[in-house]
C-alpha positions in Angstrom: -12.3 -1.3 22.4 -13.5 -1.9 19.0 -12.1 -5.0 17.1 -11.1 -2.8 14.3 -11.0 1.0 13.3 -11.2 1.7 9.7 -10.6 5.0 8.1 -12.4 5.4 4.7 -11.4 7.5 1.7 -13.3 10.6 0.8 -14.1 10.6 -3.0 -14.7 14.3 -2.9 -11.3 14.9 -1.3 -9.6 12.5 -3.7 -11.4 13.9 -6.8 -9.9 17.5 -5.8 -6.5 15.8 -5.6 -6.8 14.4 -9.2 -7.9 17.7 -10.4 -5.0 19.4 -8.9 -2.5 16.8 -10.2 -4.0 17.1 -13.7 -3.8 21.0 -13.6 -0.2 20.7 -12.5 0.7 18.3 -15.3 -0.9 20.6 -17.8 1.1 23.6 -16.4 4.3 21.4 -16.7 3.4 20.6 -20.3 3.0 24.2 -20.9 6.6 25.1 -19.4 8.0 22.4 -21.9 6.7 23.9 -24.9 6.9 27.5 -24.1 9.8 29.1 -25.8 9.1 32.8 -25.2 9.2 32.6 -21.6 12.5 34.0 -19.9 13.5 34.8 -16.4 16.0 37.7 -16.2 18.3 36.6 -13.4 18.9 33.2 -15.3 20.0 35.0 -18.3 20.0 33.1 -21.8 19.8 29.6 -20.2 16.4 30.2 -18.7 14.4 28.6 -21.7 16.6 25.2 -21.0 16.0 25.6 -17.3 12.2 26.1 -17.5 12.0 23.1 -20.2 13.9 21.0 -17.4 11.4 22.0 -14.8 8.5 21.2 -17.1 10.0 17.6 -17.8 10.4 17.1 -14.1 7.0 18.4 -13.4 5.3 16.1 -16.1 7.1 13.1 -14.6 6.0 13.9 -11.0 2.7 15.3 -11.6 1.9 12.7 -14.1 2.8 9.9 -11.8 0.6 11.6 -9.2 -2.3 12.1 -11.4 -2.3 8.2 -12.4 -2.0 7.3 -8.8 -4.7 9.6 -7.7 -7.1 8.5 -10.3 -6.4 4.9 -9.2 -7.1 5.8 -5.7 -10.3 7.5 -6.7 -11.7 4.4 -8.0 -10.1 2.2 -5.2 -12.3 0.6 -2.5 -9.3 0.3 -0.1 -9.5 2.5 3.0 -6.8 5.1 4.2 -5.9 3.0 7.2 -7.2 -0.3 9.2 -6.4 -0.7 12.9 -6.8 -4.2 14.3 -6.0 -5.6 17.7 -3.0 -7.2 15.9 -1.6 -4.3 14.1 -2.5 -1.9 11.3 -2.6 -1.5 7.6 -1.7 1.9 5.9 -3.0 2.6 2.4 -2.8 6.4 2.7 0.0 7.0 0.1 2.1 5.7 -2.7 4.7 4.8 -0.1 2.2 3.1 2.3 2.8 -0.6 3.5 -0.5 -1.5 1.8 -1.4 -5.3 2.6 1.5 -5.6 5.0 0.3 -5.8 8.5 2.5 -3.9 10.9 2.3 -5.5 14.2 1.8 -3.2 17.4 4.6 -5.1 18.9 7.0 -3.7 16.4 5.8 -0.1 17.3 7.9 1.9 19.6 6.8 5.5 19.1 3.7 7.3 17.3 3.7 11.1 16.9 3.0 13.9 14.4 5.3 15.0 11.8 4.8 18.5 10.0 6.5 19.2 6.6 5.6 22.1 4.3 2.5 22.7 6.4 1.2 19.2 6.0 0.8 16.8 9.3 1.3 13.3 9.1 1.3 10.5 11.7 4.6 9.0 11.9 5.3 5.8 13.3 8.9 4.5 14.8 9.4 1.0 14.5 11.7 -1.4 16.7 13.6 -2.9 13.9 14.1 -0.2 11.3 16.7 -2.1 9.3 14.5 -5.0 8.8 11.5 -2.9 7.8 13.7 -1.0 5.2 15.0 -4.2 3.6 11.3 -5.4 3.1 10.5 -2.4 1.0 11.0 -2.1 -2.8 14.3 -0.1 -3.8 12.1 3.2 -4.7 10.0 3.3 -1.7 13.2 2.3 0.6 14.9 5.5 -0.9 12.0 7.7 -0.3 11.6 6.3 3.4 15.4 7.1 3.8 14.8 10.5 2.5 12.0 11.0 5.0 14.2 9.8 7.9 16.7 12.4 6.9 14.0 15.0 7.3 13.3 14.0 10.9 10.3 11.6 10.5 9.9 7.7 11.2 9.7 4.9 9.2 6.0 5.0 8.5 4.1 8.4 7.6 0.3 8.3 7.2 -1.4 11.0 5.6 -5.0 11.9 6.5 -5.4 14.2 3.1 -8.1 12.0 1.7 -9.7 10.7 4.8 -13.3 10.8 5.3 -14.9 11.9 8.5 -11.7 11.2 10.6 -9.3 13.8 11.8 -5.5 13.1 12.2 -6.0 13.7 16.0 -8.9 11.3 16.1 -6.5 8.5 14.3 -3.7 9.2 16.6 -6.0 8.8 19.5 -7.3 5.5 18.2 -3.9 4.2 17.4 -2.6 4.9 21.0 -5.6 3.0 22.4 -4.8 0.0 20.2 -1.1 0.2 21.2 -1.8 0.4 24.9 -4.2 -2.6 24.8 -1.2 -4.6 23.5 1.1 -3.7 26.2 
């Protein structure tokens, strides 16, 4: 078994995510300033609803644009597996520089939502982990738990030359070596 297994970020995939986020932000801005756009079944309030959707879109996609641009220039990998545990840098909700020891992992699986697959990791002490998170990340993690995932979800959307299945296999190898 290797000392560590590192999944690097694909700059090409990350660039596509940046372009998609910017495009969605522009569409959201268009929705805010479009006054002649009506949806029949919403009646006269459709202009306000479309503006509200635009504001929400600018907020969410604007945040995602900034985050994606930052990730494009980041040298951090997506995931690092070591004999002691793993580091997750795959998303805005990732554990970042916080090592998750293999001893804390009770289960690893695949979770699918809206057609996107994630590696999902259940921890032995959920409450201690949630308490260690920032309030925003804690709320997002709790929402994911209600959807049926575990505490940590790793996305391989921007991974370079490693599939979700390959990472899952490597995680099981490292986990079994600690038992």
